[in-house]
matplotlib code that plots the C-alpha trace (Angstrom):
import matplotlib.pyplot as plt

x = [-46.3, -43.3, -43.7, -40.8, -39.9, -41.0, -38.2, -39.4, -36.2, -33.3, -29.9, -28.7, -25.1, -24.8, -21.1, -17.9, -16.3, -16.3, -15.0, -13.8, -10.9, -11.9, -9.1, -11.4, -12.6, -10.0, -11.5, -9.2, -6.4, -8.4, -6.8, -9.6, -12.6, -15.1, -14.6, -17.7, -18.4, -18.9, -21.5, -25.2, -26.6, -29.4, -32.0, -30.9, -30.8, -34.5, -35.4, -33.9, -35.7, -39.0, -38.6, -37.7, -40.8, -42.9, -41.4, -42.4, -39.6, -41.2, -38.3, -35.2, -32.1, -29.5, -25.8, -22.3, -19.5, -21.0, -24.2, -24.3, -21.3, -23.6, -24.5, -28.0, -28.8, -31.9, -33.2, -32.6, -34.7, -37.4, -37.5, -37.4, -40.3, -42.5, -42.1, -45.3, -44.8, -42.0, -43.3, -40.2, -36.7, -34.0, -30.3, -27.2, -24.6, -21.5, -23.3, -20.6, -23.0, -26.2, -26.2, -26.3, -28.6, -31.1, -33.9, -33.6, -33.6, -36.7, -38.4, -37.7, -39.3, -36.5, -38.4, -35.5, -31.9, -29.0, -25.9, -22.6, -21.0, -18.4, -17.6, -19.0, -15.6, -14.0, -10.4, -11.4, -13.6, -10.5, -8.3, -10.9, -11.9, -9.0, -11.1, -11.6, -15.3, -17.2, -18.9, -20.2, -21.5, -23.3, -24.8, -26.1, -27.7, -29.5, -30.5, -32.0, -34.0, -35.3, -36.6, -38.2, -36.3, -37.5, -36.8, -33.1, -30.5, -27.0, -24.8, -21.8, -19.2, -17.8, -14.1, -12.2, -9.7, -11.1, -14.7, -16.1, -15.8, -18.5, -21.2, -23.0, -22.7, -24.4, -27.1, -27.8, -28.8, -31.9, -33.2, -33.8, -33.9, -36.1, -32.9, -32.3, -28.7, -27.4, -24.2, -22.7, -20.0, -17.0, -17.3, -13.8, -14.3, -10.9, -7.3, -5.8, -3.6, -5.2, -8.5, -7.2, -5.5, -8.4, -9.9, -13.3, -16.1, -19.4, -22.8, -23.6, -20.7, -22.2, -25.6, -24.1, -22.4, -25.7, -27.6, -24.9, -25.4, -29.2, -30.6, -33.3, -33.6, -37.1, -37.6, -38.9, -40.4, -42.0, -39.1, -39.4, -37.1, -35.7, -32.6, -31.2, -31.0, -32.5, -34.1, -34.5, -35.4, -34.3, -37.2, -39.0, -36.5, -37.7, -35.4, -34.4, -31.1, -30.3, -27.7, -26.2, -23.8, -21.8, -24.1, -27.2]
y = [-47.7, -45.5, -42.0, -40.5, -36.9, -34.5, -32.7, -29.3, -27.2, -26.8, -25.0, -24.1, -23.0, -20.6, -20.2, -21.5, -18.0, -15.3, -11.7, -12.1, -14.0, -15.2, -17.1, -20.1, -20.3, -18.7, -18.9, -16.4, -19.0, -21.7, -22.9, -25.3, -23.1, -24.7, -23.9, -21.9, -24.6, -27.0, -24.7, -25.0, -22.0, -20.1, -21.6, -25.1, -24.4, -23.1, -26.3, -28.5, -26.3, -26.7, -30.6, -30.5, -28.2, -30.9, -33.4, -31.2, -28.5, -25.2, -23.4, -22.4, -20.8, -19.2, -19.6, -19.6, -18.8, -15.3, -15.4, -11.6, -11.8, -13.5, -10.9, -12.4, -13.0, -10.6, -12.4, -15.7, -14.7, -13.5, -16.6, -19.0, -17.0, -17.6, -21.5, -23.2, -24.7, -22.3, -20.4, -18.9, -17.7, -16.6, -15.8, -16.1, -13.3, -11.7, -8.2, -6.5, -5.9, -5.5, -1.8, -1.5, -4.6, -4.9, -2.8, -4.8, -8.2, -7.2, -6.0, -9.2, -11.2, -12.2, -13.1, -13.2, -12.7, -14.1, -12.1, -13.8, -11.2, -12.3, -8.9, -5.4, -3.8, -2.5, -3.3, -6.9, -7.3, -6.5, -9.1, -11.8, -11.2, -9.7, -6.8, -3.2, -2.8, -3.2, 0.2, -0.7, -4.1, -2.3, 0.1, -2.9, -4.3, -1.0, -0.8, -4.3, -3.5, -0.3, -2.1, -4.7, -7.9, -9.5, -11.4, -10.5, -12.9, -12.2, -15.3, -15.0, -17.7, -18.2, -17.8, -18.4, -15.6, -13.6, -12.4, -14.0, -10.4, -9.2, -11.8, -9.2, -6.7, -8.9, -10.0, -6.3, -5.7, -7.7, -5.3, -2.5, -4.1, -6.7, -8.8, -12.6, -13.0, -16.5, -17.8, -20.7, -23.1, -23.2, -26.3, -27.7, -28.7, -27.2, -28.7, -25.2, -24.8, -21.4, -23.2, -26.1, -23.7, -21.6, -22.5, -24.0, -21.9, -23.7, -22.0, -23.0, -20.8, -18.0, -18.6, -18.6, -15.3, -13.7, -15.1, -13.8, -10.2, -10.1, -12.9, -15.2, -16.1, -16.9, -19.8, -18.5, -20.9, -18.5, -17.9, -18.1, -20.4, -23.8, -24.6, -26.2, -23.1, -23.1, -19.7, -17.5, -14.0, -11.3, -9.6, -7.0, -7.5, -7.0, -9.8, -13.2, -15.0, -18.4, -20.9, -23.6, -26.3, -28.6, -31.5, -29.8]
z = [30.9, 31.8, 30.7, 28.8, 29.5, 26.9, 25.0, 23.8, 24.3, 21.7, 22.1, 18.7, 18.3, 15.3, 15.2, 17.1, 16.9, 19.5, 19.8, 23.5, 24.8, 28.2, 29.8, 30.8, 27.2, 25.2, 21.6, 20.0, 20.4, 18.8, 15.5, 14.5, 13.6, 11.3, 7.8, 6.5, 4.0, 6.9, 8.5, 7.7, 5.8, 7.4, 5.2, 6.1, 9.7, 9.4, 7.6, 10.6, 13.2, 11.1, 11.3, 15.0, 15.6, 14.1, 16.5, 19.6, 20.0, 21.0, 22.7, 20.9, 22.4, 20.1, 21.4, 20.0, 20.2, 20.1, 18.1, 17.6, 15.3, 12.7, 10.2, 9.6, 13.2, 13.3, 10.1, 11.7, 14.7, 12.6, 10.5, 13.5, 15.2, 12.0, 12.3, 13.3, 16.8, 18.0, 20.7, 22.1, 20.7, 23.3, 23.0, 25.0, 24.3, 25.8, 25.3, 23.3, 20.4, 22.3, 22.4, 18.7, 18.2, 21.0, 19.5, 16.2, 18.0, 20.0, 16.8, 15.0, 17.6, 20.2, 23.5, 26.1, 26.4, 28.6, 29.2, 30.2, 32.7, 35.4, 36.8, 37.3, 37.3, 33.9, 34.7, 35.9, 32.8, 30.7, 32.7, 32.3, 28.7, 27.2, 26.0, 27.4, 26.7, 30.0, 29.7, 26.3, 27.4, 30.3, 27.8, 26.0, 29.1, 29.8, 26.3, 26.3, 29.4, 27.7, 24.7, 26.8, 26.4, 29.7, 31.7, 31.2, 32.9, 33.8, 34.1, 36.4, 36.4, 40.0, 39.8, 43.2, 43.8, 41.0, 41.4, 44.6, 46.3, 43.7, 44.7, 46.8, 44.1, 41.7, 44.1, 44.8, 41.1, 41.6, 44.3, 42.1, 38.6, 36.9, 36.3, 37.1, 38.3, 38.1, 39.8, 37.9, 39.0, 36.6, 34.3, 33.8, 30.2, 29.1, 29.8, 29.7, 32.7, 33.5, 33.9, 35.9, 38.3, 38.9, 42.3, 42.7, 44.1, 44.9, 44.1, 47.8, 48.8, 46.9, 48.4, 51.9, 51.2, 50.1, 53.2, 55.6, 54.2, 53.5, 55.7, 54.3, 50.6, 49.5, 47.1, 43.8, 41.3, 38.9, 36.6, 32.8, 30.8, 30.6, 32.7, 35.8, 38.2, 41.6, 42.0, 45.1, 45.9, 48.2, 50.2, 48.0, 45.2, 41.7, 40.2, 41.1, 42.2, 40.6, 41.4, 39.0, 40.1, 38.2, 39.1, 37.7]

ax = plt.figure().add_subplot(projection="3d")
ax.plot(x, y, z, "-o")
ax.set_aspect("equal")
plt.show()
């Protein structure tokens, strides 16, 4: 008998709204946000997750839009963690509200956090996202580490001609910090001209850049969390480096 793969992981989008305006996503120009009446109430979402937990779902990732703009997000985390069968609740965020919310999220049971961050340079951050708030996002990252939201993953979208000169800077973060940095190829899911004109940068090119600087990368299989990333580690580094391609 052919064995079917076990599905134990659910990505749950809590909102289609976002507080940033990244050029490759551009949510602030969307005209078709869902009406609040068309969005499940929290108690309805909890009911759905409870049913799915009975069917074998044990890991839950909260996404958006930007999930931290949901006013009841901490309550949601707490309720999900109390569902029998749910072993892990994680969250993907742009980090804008993390400084204020990291401690409450951890206290309500959040296990892990992924932060979308395409640059470590404040001015470039503003150019990519449309908002001048890099320093506040970085304070949120530091706060997340302080309160123990491990492992913390930073997701960097590879944008040719925009941020490939920061690949080494991101990789360097893993040497002294318990951070998993993931280099992700741009998924061309938008028909926007700005996205179509952005040059492709392969995750393999990012890997070659790091190897040329530091030498050998060591395969790392002991990384918490579902996902398609292929993980490696620099010698004596505290964190890991992951690569995600369009074909993952």
